[in-house]
N, C-alpha and C positions, 0 to 999 in steps of 0.2 A: 952462678949456675952454669954448669958445663953444657956443651952442645949436645952431648948424648942424652942428657936428661930432658932437654927441650924436645929433642926428636922423639923420645919415648912418650912424653906427654902428648905430643901431636898425634902419634899413632893411636894412643889410647882414646883420645878425643874422637878421632876419625872412626875407630871401631865402635865407639859408643853411638855416634850419629848413624852409622850404617844399620844399627839394630831397629831403627824406626823407618817406616815407609807408609805411603798413602795409597789408597785404592779409589779410583774414580767411580762415580755412579754408573750403574748398569754394567759393572765389570767384576769379574771374579779372578782372584790370584791364587795360583797353585804354589804351595810351600813344600819343599822337599828337604829332608835331613839326611845328609850323606847319600843322596841319590834316591832315597825312598820317600814315597808320598807321606807328608806329615799332616797337612790341613788345607782347607780352602778358606780364604779370607775375602770378605766383601767390602763394600765402600766404607771409607773412613780412615782414621789413623791406626795403623797396626804395628805390632812389635814382633820381632824374631830374634833368635839367638845369633849373635854375630859369629861369623866363621863356621858355624855349624848348619844353620838353616839358610836356604837360598830360595829365591823366587824362580820357579821352574817355567812359569809362563802366565800369561793373562788371557782370559776368555771373555769375549764380547757377548753380553747378554741382550743386546738390542736386536730388534727385528732387522734382518738383512735381506737383500734381494740379489738374486743371481739370474742374469739373462742368458738363456741358452738358445742358440740358433741351430736348427736342424734342417737338413735337406733330405727329403724322402719322396717316395712315389705314391700316387693315389691309385685307386682301383682301376681307373680309366687311363692309366699309364701317362699321367701328367706329373712332371717333377715340380715340387713346390717347396718353398722355404718357409718354415714356421719359427716364430720367435716366442719362446715360452719364458715367462717371468715367474720365478719361484721365490716366494717370500717365506723365510724360515727363521728360527731362533733356537738358541740353546736353552733347555729347561734348567732353571736355577737349581733344582734338586739333583740334577744328573750332570753337573759340571765335570765330575770325575770321568764319566764315560765319554763325554764329548772331547776331553783333553787327551785321554790315554788310549781310547779305543780307535779313534779315527785320526789319521795323519793329515789327509787333505780332504776336508769335507766338501769343498766346491767341486773337486774332480769326481767325488763319489756321487753327488747330486746330479751333476751333468751326465754321468753314465746312466743313471736310472731314467732321467728324462729322455735321453736318446732311445733307450730300450723301449719305453712305454710308447712314445710317439711313433716310432717305426713299427710298432706292433698294431697300433690303432688306425693310423692314417691309411695304410694300404687296404683296409677294409671298406673305405669310403670313396665315393666319387668326389670330383673336385667341388661341385656345387654343395654336396653334403658336408664337405670339410668346413665350408664357410657357415653353413647352417648349424652344424653340430660341434663347433669349436669348444663350447662349454662342456660337452661330454668328454672331449679329449682332455681338457683341463682337470675335470673331476677324476678321470682315470689316472692322470699323472699324480695328482695329489694323493689318491688312495694308495698307489704303489709306493710313493716316497714315504708316506707316513708309516707304512708297514716296515719299510727297510730302515729308516733313519731313527725311529724311536729307540731301536736297540743301541744306537750310538749317542743317545742323549739329545737328539734334535727333534723338534716338532715343526711340521709344515703348516704355516698359517694359511697360505692361499697359493694357488697356481693360476696363471692367466695366460691365455694364448693372445698375445698382443698384436701379432702381425702374421698375415698369410700372404705370401708373395709368390705367385706362379711365374712361369717364364714369360718374357715380354711378348712373344708371339701368341701365347695363350691369352694374355690380357687383351691384345688387339682383337683376337677372334671373339672373345666374350663381349667386347665393346661393339663389334659389328653385329653380333647376334642380338644384343640389346637394342641397337639402333634399328635393325630390321624389324624386330618385334614391335617397337614403338611406331614405325612407319606403317606396319600392318594394322595396328590399332587405329591410327589416324585415317587410313584408307577405309576401314570398316565404319568409322564414325561419319566420314564424308559420304559414303554410299548410303548409310542410313538417313542422313540429312537429305540427300538427293531423292531417296525413295519417299520420304515424308512430303517433300515439295511436290513430287509428281502426284502422290495420292491426294494431297490437298487441292492441287490444280484440277485433277479429275473430278473430285467431289464438287468443286466450285462450278465446273462446266456442267456437270450433271444437274446441279441445283439451278443453274441458269437455264438449261434446256427445259427443266421441269416447270420453272416459272414462266418461260416463254410459251410452252405448250398450254399451260393453264391460262395465260393471257389470251392466246388464240382461241381456246375453247370458250372463255368468257365472252370474247368478241363475237364469235359465231352464235353463242347463246343469245346475246343481246340483239344481234341482227335478226335471228329467228323470232325473238319476242317482238321486235319491231315490225317484222313482216306479218306476224299474227295479228298485232294490233291494227296494222293498216288494213288487213282483210276484214277485220271486225268492223272498222269504221266504214269501209265501202259497203259491207253487207247491211249496215244500218241505214244507208241511203238507197237501198234497193238494188245494189249490184251483187250478182251471185259470185260465188267463190271463183269460178273459172274466169269470169270477166275481170274480177279483182286481180287474179294472178297475172293475167295478160297485161293489165294496166301497170302493175308493179314492174313487170319485165320491161315494158316500154320506157317507163320512167328511169329504171337503171340503165337502159340502153342510151338514153339521151344524156344521162349524167356521165356515162363513160365517154361518149363523144365530146362532151364539153371539157372533160378532164384532159383528153388527148389533144384537143384543139388549143387549150390554154398553154401548152408547152411548145415553144418554137422548135425544139430539137427532137420532136417525136418523129419516128420513122415507122413505116409499115413494112413488115417482113412476111413474105410468102414462103412457107416451108417446103411445099412439094417441089420436086426437082424438075419435072416435065412442064413445059409451058402450058400444055393442055390442062394438066391437073391444077396448075395455078390459076388459069383462066376460069376453070369450073368452080374453084373455091371462091374466087372473087365474085363470080356471078351468083353463087349461092349466098354469099354474104350480102350482096346488093339486094337479092330477092328477099332475103330474111329481113333486112332493114325496111324494104318497101312494104312487106306484109305487116311488119310491126307498126309502121306508120298508119297503114289502113285500119288495122285493128284498133289503134289508138284513136283515130278519128271517129270510127264507128262507135267506140265506147263513149266518146265525148258526146256524140249525137244522142245515143241511147240515154245517157245520163241527163241531158237537157230535157228529152221527152218525158222521162220518168219524173223529173222534177216538176214540169208543167202539169202533168196529170195529177200529181199529189197536191199541188196548189189548188186545182179546180175542185178536186174532191173535198178539200178542206173548206172551200167557199160555198158549196151547195148546201141549202138547208136540209135538215133531216125530215123525211116523210113520216107521218104517224103510222103506226102499225095497227091496221083494222082487221087483221086476220081473225083475231079472237072474237070480235063482234059478229062477223059474218058467220062464223061457226055456230054461234048461239042462235 
């Protein structure tokens, strides 16, 4: 067999093998015939006409993600960087549109994301951007779906994954947050101090009330004791005036005894002038002397009344003859 025949057989075998090809899962293959669209082939072993049909391209049917970083300005003139993650895929039924209508899908999606974000964020203040990032993502998804459906793409989801303001703005926000927390701490400490003061005032008021109640009870008992003492003295024939004088004398002597029992007791005369002090001392001495005299007189009267009562009790009772004489 000549060399030319072997070469011809090799070429035929190679052409025969080139008519077979495989397509991976979640992938679509575009077949063209002389530069014109022929068919779309999906996963598995496929056959094409050698030298006539060719593979124009492969389209990925998996969900893809594109991260877009946009720098824009907020309503309160703060520049901020946003990272928007777009998850998209080619619809299986519209592979033709995805392959032939759109040359650079990533660039197209990036342009739409820039357009939407730079239209939405300037309407919001920086704090609102953080709070309403989901609204921004929804707006991006809505606009992308309307635009990319025409090209055979569907938007699965859009996420605002990062919001990065300027470093100075971050520091200012941290300081504001720290100051706000310190303010809250100060308010709680002031409230705790107020509660302690109120509780202390209530305790002092309760103490004063109980102290006053104790003094009132003490005076009531003293008054009751004085009344009982006067009643006892009245029972033995001493009138109220004499009983009061006797009680005063008794309290006077009790006071002197209490003063004398303490070795550190001192006598203080309040008036400034010597004459006034002397008069006060003379009055006190005279009062003490009079009290002693009244006490001695009351003791003698008490003895006399006691003897008289004993004699009356010992004398026999005389018969009453007045009724007989009248008859």
